[in-house]
N, C-alpha and C positions, 0 to 999 in steps of 0.2 A: 386529318392523319398527322401524327407527330413527325417532325423533321429531324434529321441527324444533327446532333449537337456534340460539343466537346465538353468533358467533365471539368468542373472548376473546384479547386480546393481552397477552403477559407480558414483552415486551422491555424492559429497563431503560433509562431516559433520565434523566441527571443534569444536563441543561443548566439555566442560570439560569431560562429561561422555564418549563421543566418544574417546577423547584423552587417558583417563584412560584405555579404552578397548584396544586401540592400543598399549599402553605400555605393558599390559598383553599379548597381542598377540605377541608383539616383543620378550618378555621374553620366551614365549612358543616356538617361532620360533627358538631362539637360542638353547633351550634345544633339539628341534627336530634335528637341524643341528648337535649338539654334538652327539646325539644318532645315527644319520646316519653315522657320522664319525667313531664311535665305530664299527658299523656294517660293514663299508667299510674296517676297519682294519682286521676284522675277515674273510673277503672274498678276501683279496689281493692274486693275482696270481703271483708267481715269473716268471722270464723269462724262456722260454722253453729251454731245453737242446740243445746245438749245437753238431751235430753229425759229425763224420768223414765219410761223405758219399757225393756222387755227388748230390743226390736229395732225399728228404724224405717228408713224410706227415703223420699226425695222424688225424683220423676222427672218429666220432661216426657212427657206422654202421646203426643205426635206423634213426637218424635225419639228417645225412649228415653234421653236424656241424664240420668244420675243426678247430682243436685245435692247431696244429703245422704244419708249412710248410716251406720248403726251396728248391728253384729251382724246385718247384712242377710241373711246366709246361715246363721244359727243356727236350727236346727229348733225350732219352738215349736208349741204347740197352737193351732189357729185358731179354735176354738169356732164360732160361727155365720158367720164369714167363709167357711166351707165352702159356704154357700148361694150364694156367687158362682159356683161351678162348677155347682151344680145349676141355677141360673138360666141360665148360659151354655149348657148342654146343652139346656135347654128352648127357648132362642132358636134354637139350631141346628135343632131339630125343627120349630119354627114356620116358620123361613125356608125349609126344604126342603119344607114342605107335609105332613109326616108327621103333624102334629097341627094343630088349628085353635084359635084363641083362644076360640071359642064352643063348643068341644067339651066334653061333659059327662064328668066323672070320678067313678066310684063310689068312695066312701070306705070303706076297709077297716078292720077292727078294729085292726090294727097302727097305722095312721095316726091313728085316733081316740084310741087309748090313749097316744100320745106325750106325755111330760111336757115341762116347760120352757115356753118361750114358745109360744103357740098362736094360731091364728085361730078356734078353736072350731068346727071342722066336726064333723058327727055321723055316726056309723057308718051305712052303708047309704044315705045321701043322695047325690045327684049334684050336683057343683059344677063350674062352668065353669073351664076352664084359666086364663082371664084373672083370675078371682077367686083361684084358688090361687096364681098368680104374685104378685099383690099381697099376699096373706096371707103368703107367704114373704118377699118383699122388704121390705114396709113394716112388717108386724107380726112378722117373723122367726119365723113359725109353723113349728115342727117337724112338726106334723101336715100342713101344706100341702106341705112338702118331701117327706115320705114318700109322700104321695098322688101327687105329680107323678112321682117316681122310679118308683113301681109302674106308673103309667099308661104311661110312656115305654118302660120296659124289661121289664115283667112282674113284677119284684121289685126291692126295694132292693139286694139283693146283686148282681144283674146290672147295675143302674145304676151301682153303685160301680166295677165293672170298667171301664165306659165312662168314668167320671170319671178314673180313673188313666191310661187310654189317652190321653184328651184332654189331661191334664196333661203327659204326655210330649211330645205334639205341640206344645204351647205352650212347651216348654223349661223346664218347672217340675221341674227335676232333683232337688230336695230335698223334694218333696211326695209324701205318700202318704195316700190317703183310705180310711177304713174304713166310712163311712156318708155319707148325703146331707144330714145336718143339722148336723154338728159336735158331736154328743153325745160326751162323753168316751169314748175307746176307745184301747187300747194301740196305738201305731204310727200313730195319726192325727195327722200332723204336716205343717207347711209352714214357709215362711220369709217374711220381709218382701219379699225380692226376688221370690220366686215369686208372691206375692199381687199385686205390682205388674204382673207379666206378665199375670196373669189379668184384672186390672182394665182394663188397657190394651186387651186383646183384646176384652173385653166392650164397652167404649166405642167402639172403632174398628170392630169387625166388625158390631155390631148397635145402631146409634145410636137407632133407633126403640124398641127394647126397653129400652135404657138410660134412656129418659125416665121409666119407671116409678119409678126410684130417686130422682127429685126430688119425688115426691108425698108430701105431709106427713101425710096421714091416709088411713085406709081403714076402712070400716065393713062388717062382715059379721055376720050373725046378731044384729043390733041391738046389736052391740058395736063402738064406734068407738075405734080405737087410733091413737096418733100414731107417726110414724116415729121410730125410736130414734136416728137421726143428728141430734144437737142442732145441728150446724152448719147444717143446712137452715133453721133458725129464726133463726140469728144472722147469717149471711153470705149475701147475695144472689148472690154469685159461685159458691157451692157448690151442686152439683146432684146429689150422690150421695156414697158409694155404700152401704156396709154396715157394721153394727156386729157385735160378737161378745163373748160373756162366758160364762165358766165360772169356778169357783173356781181351777182349775189354770191356765187360760189368762190370767186377769186380764181387764181391759177392753181390747178391741181396736177399731180403727176404720180402715177403708180409706175415704178421702174423695177427692173430686175437685172441682176448681173451674176455672172459665174466666174469664179477664180479659184484655182488650186483645188478643184473638186467640190467647192462650197458655193451654193446658190443663195443669194439674199433677195428679199423683196422689200422695197421701200415704198411707203405710202405717205405722200405729203399733200395736205389739203389746205386751201385758203391762203396762198402766198400772194404777194402784191404784183408780180409781173411774170412774164414768160421766162425771163432769164433767172429770176429768183427761184422759181420752182425747180429749175435744173440745178442751180447751185446748192440749194438746200438738200435736194435729194442726193447729190454727190457727197455732201458732208456725211450723211447717214451711211451710205455705202462704204465710204473710205474708213469710217470708224469701225464698222462691223468687220471688214476684212483685215483691218490692222490688229484688232484686239481679240478676235474670236476665231475659232476653227471648228469645223464639223468633223468629228472623229468616229470612224467605224469601229465598233466594239466586237460585234459577232456577225457571222454570216448565216443567213437562213439556210437550214439544212446541214450546217457544219456539226460534227459530233463534238460536243463540249465535255462530255463525261459519259461513263458507262456505269450502270448500277445493277446490282444483284436482283434477279427476278425469282420469286418463289412460285413453285408449282407450274412452271412454264416449260414449253417445248424447248426454249432457249434459256440459258442460265443468266443472261444479261440483256439489257436493253440500252441502246444508244440514246443519249439525251441531247437536246439542243433547243433552238428557238425557231419559230415558224418563219420569220422574216429577218432580213438584214436589220441590225440595230445600230443606229447612229445617235450620237450625242453632240450637241453644240455646247462647247465649253470655252473658258478663257484660253487664249493661245498659250501653249506651253504647260497647261495644267494636266495633261493626260497622265503623267507619272504619279499624280496625286489622287487619281481615281481609286476608290476602294470597292471592289466587286466581290460579292458573296453569293455562293450557290447553295440553295437550301433544297435538299432532296428528301422526299418522303422516306421515312425510315424503313418501312416495310412495303415492298412493291410486289403485288401478286398478279399472276396471269388469270384470265386473258387481258391483253392490253391492245387498245386501238392506236393506230398511228395518229399522232396529234393529241393524245390524251395527256392532260396535265399531271405532272408527277413532282412538282415543286415550283420554285421560282428563282429568279436572279435579281438581286438588288445591287444598285450602284450608288455610292455616295461620293460627294466632293465637299470637303471641309464640313462634314457633318450634315450636309443637306442631301436628302434623298432625291436623286435625279431620275432614277429608273427602277421600275418593278415590273418584270415581264415573266410570263409563265415559262417553265421548263417543261418541254413536252417529249413524249416518246417519238423517236424518229422512224420506228417500224412497228409492224404488228407482231405481237408475241402470243401465240396460241397457248391454250392450257395443255399441260402435259397429260399423259395417259393416267389411268386410275392408280396403278401401283407407284408410279413416279410421283404423282401428286400426294398420295398417302405418305410416302416416305418424306417428302418435303414438308408436309404438314407437321410431322413429328419433329423434324429438325427445327422448324420454325417455332414450335412450342418451347423447345429448350433454349433457342436463341432469345426469345422474349423473356424467358425466365431468368437468364443470367445477364441480360443487358437492360 
């Protein structure tokens, strides 16, 4: 269906008055170009920091806008970053009611014997799901991870199958899991981009569960262990999420911070030390918060325009967008955004709520940043027979002369 457009006149005019107008227009254009250049200088973004890491990525958690990336699609060993998926699936089970936080889990020999980082559960004892979650998230316990996997799916092998299915659903196309812990195994690989997808899903889908990642200490079996994410102790804006380390994987960290209404997720993989993964992650987060902002353009359900409805019980329909619309843009560039609303030229009843009646596009410096449907905010029933007939006649002449 055609969209509303403005007429454009191209007929040449070389009169003195016309030339004088063109000179004024040319002078005005030069002034606008100069003003635009000043604005451009104000929103210049310096080159992103280069990190001593095998792969890394910085992304806005809400919009998905990637701000920095390097080898983001290179498959690397995730080590204990794997536990983010184990945690995500546990959150799914808790949310659905399939398991409860106070539910007791019997610890198997396999879970008890796990090496590496541990929460020190004992074989044959029963441990609450909530304690196992903290043991896995805060203490990075391999024993806790296996115990949860076995409790949820019956065996770690069955749980891993669900992990890979969930990874596919989240769009983690370069990820394959072989276990629930991140223990070194052939073919157990992921990427910085895939880890960012998982982290964003965990944060946005299960915000209450995500709060565990901000806890700095957890004590179990009279053993108090600190969270391995050093940024929690250094930066008050950081509230998660998970570390990982093996000899082959190096030191890895997925971190997230929120500042001034903007949440960023940083993924750093394959650094040389525990302190390096924290320092390199902090560089990414500082860069993102310094030079970018997440700007709310429209609210879901807000009336952005009203348009004429033909043959309807109501003569107009309210138009808007279905959800809140955010954009991540260079800091200070919001005044340079160019938004255009394209509305179907002829809108006829009946209309359903949510029916697409056009679209909104947003550009910045010639780049298309956004293209979202413009929808009807309410139902519009068809008018009665005579009212519809009269509107049909009026519409005929409207089309004839427009």
